[in-house]
N, C-alpha and C positions, 0 to 999 in steps of 0.2 A: 646599540648592543654592547656587550662587554668586551674588555680586552681579550677574554679568552677566543674571540673569534679571529683575532688578526693571524695567528699562525695557522688556524685550522682551515683557511679559505684558500690555500695555495698549493694543493695537492694534485698531481696528475694522476688520474686512475684508469686501469683498463678494466672495462666491463667484463665480467665472466657470465657464462650461460646463467639462466634462471636456477636458484638452488630448488631442490625438491623439499626440504626440511621447513615445516612451520615454525614461526617464532612464537606461538602461543605458550608452549611449555616454558620458554624463557622469561615470560612476563613475571614468574614467581621469583625469580632471582635477581632481574636486571631491573634496577631502580627506574630506569628510563621507560623500559616496556611495562612497568607496574604502575605508571602514571604518579610517580613520586618526585619526578625531576621535570622542570620546564627545559625545552630545548630549542635551538635553532634548526631547521630543517635545511640541510645543504645539498643541493642537486650534484649529481656526479654524472657526466663530466661538468665541471664548472670550476672557474678559477676565483671568482668574486661575488657571484650572485648567491642569494638566499632565497627560501620561498616565504612570501608573504601574503596578506590580504591587500588588494589595492583599493583605490578609492571608489571603485564600481562594486566592492564585495567579492571580487573573484580572487581566487588563489592564482597567484603568479610569481615569476621569478623578478627580483629587484637588485639593483647594486647598491642600493642605500639601505638605510634602516628604517623599515615600515612600521607603522604605528602598532600593527598587528603581525609581528615577525617571530614571536616566541609562542610556543605550542606544548601542550600536554598531551601525550598518547594515553588514553583512559581505555583499559581493558573492559570489554564487555563480552564475556563468555571467551571464545576462541578468537575475536575480532578486536578492533579498537576504534574508538572515536578519537578524532583528532581535535583538540579543543584549544582555543586560544587562552593563552595563560594570563590574558588581561580581559577584564569585563568589557563586553560589547556594550549593549544597552542596559543600563542599571548596574546590577551587581552579578550578573550570570555570564559566563563564558558564551562565546559562539561555538558552533561546530562546523566542521568543514562536511560538505555533502555534495553529492554528483547531481548536476543539473541537466536534464534532457533538452536540448536546443533544437528539437525537430531534426531538419537535414543538417545541421551544422555540428561540429564535434561535441562531445559533452565536455562540460566545464565543471570545476569543483570552485564552490562558492560557500561564503559564511551564511550559515542559518541557525534559527533556533535549535538547541540541542533535543533530540529525541532519540532514544535507544530503539525505539521501535520502528524507526525509518532506515530502511535497508541501504538507502544511498548515503547513510551516514556511518556505516559499518565497514570497515576497512581490513583487509588482509594485508599483514607487514610480513613479508617473507625475507628471510636473511640470506645474503649473497656470500659468495666465496671471496670476493674482492674486499679490501681493506682501504680505508681513508685516514692516511696517518694514525693507523693502528686501531681506529674505530671500525666496528662492522658496518656494512652498507646493506640496504634492504630494498626490495621492490615493494610498492604500494599500490594496491589493487581494491577494486569494489566491483563486485559480480563479474569478475573477468576482465575489466577495463583497467589497465594500469596508467597511472599517472605519467606523463611523459611531456618533455618540453621540445618544442619545435620552434624555429624564429619565427615562422609565418604565422603560427596560431597561438603561439605562447604555451602556458600549461594546460594540458588536455587531458581527459581518461580515454584511453584507446584500448579497444581489443586487439591483440597482437595478430591473431590469425597466422600467417605465415611471415610476418615481420618480427624483427628482433626487438628484445627491450632495450631501449636507447637511454633511459634515464633511471638511475636508482638513487638512494639518498643516504647520507649519513646523518645521524642525531648528535649535534654539538651540545652538550651539557652546560646549562647556564644557571645552575642552583635548583634549591628546593622549589617543587610546584606550588604555586599559590593556591589556596583554598576558597573557591568561587562557588557562588549557587549554581 
């Protein structure tokens, strides 16, 4: 990753309740939410971990520099696809999608991009807390929020009566590449 990350990874953040405002309208003015910038997805709370695709194709947290650790948030109507900023197989980006694992927790995995697959369309909801001045967001798919737990790793979980424990900030790493 770039030197930009060094200072961005050491913020202590207090999580706020889930905000009710949608971030879809912000996509028109925010270059990150408009898909024009590549970003590191930084989980909050975290001191050094980043979101990346592991060697099994699963979205998870890592303390190092993953091969696929830069992403582009690509708007699709009022939702977003989370695409890799680097080509997966060939010249095309991979997209993050929710995988149903039967009785085990839902996980987020790399998949071929398809805007018609509901499992690849995420809600990105702005929160009130900040991370070094950057906005923070909840990321969800069909009511299941991307959350990190030491026992299970990064999973998609419906909140029910539970609280949202993991939010994210997007650390800008330059212009988004043009991939197929």
